C-alpha positions as CSV (number, residue, x, y, z in Angstrom):
1,M,0.0,0.0,0.0
2,S,1.5,3.3,-1.0
3,H,0.7,6.7,0.4
4,Q,1.7,10.1,-0.9
5,T,3.8,12.1,1.6
6,G,5.1,15.4,0.4
7,G,5.2,14.2,-3.2
8,R,7.0,11.0,-2.3
9,S,5.5,7.6,-2.3
10,L,6.2,5.3,0.7
11,D,5.9,1.6,0.0
12,H,5.6,0.2,3.5
13,A,5.8,-3.4,2.6
14,R,9.0,-2.9,0.5
15,L,10.6,-0.8,3.3
16,A,9.8,-3.5,5.8
17,K,11.2,-6.3,3.7
18,L,14.4,-4.3,2.8
19,G,14.9,-3.4,6.5
20,F,14.5,-7.0,7.6
21,L,16.9,-8.2,4.9
22,F,19.4,-5.4,5.9
23,G,19.2,-6.6,9.5
24,V,19.7,-10.3,8.5
25,G,22.7,-9.3,6.3
26,L,24.2,-7.2,9.1
27,F,23.8,-10.2,11.5
28,A,25.2,-12.6,8.9
29,V,28.3,-10.5,8.2
30,G,28.9,-10.1,12.0
31,A,28.5,-13.8,12.7
32,V,30.7,-14.9,9.7
33,G,33.3,-12.4,10.7
34,E,33.4,-13.5,14.3
35,I,33.3,-17.3,13.5
36,G,35.8,-16.9,10.7
37,G,38.1,-14.7,12.7
38,H,38.3,-17.2,15.5
39,A,38.7,-20.1,13.1
40,F,41.4,-18.7,11.0
41,L,43.3,-16.4,13.3
42,S,44.9,-17.5,16.6
43,T,43.8,-14.3,18.3
44,V,41.3,-11.8,17.1
45,P,41.9,-8.2,18.2
46,A,39.4,-6.9,20.7
47,T,38.4,-4.1,18.4
48,L,37.3,-6.5,15.7
49,D,35.6,-8.8,18.2
50,T,33.6,-5.8,19.4
51,V,32.7,-4.7,15.9
52,F,31.5,-8.1,14.9
53,F,29.4,-8.4,18.1
54,G,28.0,-5.0,17.5
55,M,27.0,-6.0,14.0
56,E,25.3,-9.1,15.3
57,T,23.4,-7.2,17.9
58,L,22.4,-4.3,15.6
59,G,21.4,-6.8,13.0
60,V,18.9,-8.5,15.3
61,V,17.5,-5.2,16.5
62,V,17.1,-3.8,13.0
63,G,15.7,-7.1,11.7
64,L,13.0,-7.2,14.4
65,V,12.1,-3.5,14.7
66,T,12.0,-2.4,11.1
67,P,9.1,-4.7,10.1
68,I,7.1,-3.6,13.1
69,V,7.7,0.1,12.4
70,F,7.3,0.1,8.6
71,G,4.8,-2.8,8.4
72,A,2.5,-2.1,11.3
73,V,3.0,1.3,13.0
74,L,3.6,3.6,10.1
75,P,0.6,2.5,8.0
76,L,-1.6,3.0,11.0
77,I,-0.3,6.5,11.6
78,E,-0.8,7.8,8.0
């Protein structure tokens, strides 16, 4: 369902899907980086470990919150 907002069309379903996929991708890159780093390197720098953990955490949050915001809340507000 599309709505006109200031001359721009918002496709809520597409935004929800893309946001979810972005969150899944962010989580996947963080998980692969963390697992691959520990598998191939004897020691992973703490900075990289923190970055990969942050990517995993942010990926889960984005993947769960984006569909709720763009799929349920925003269409009800407009």
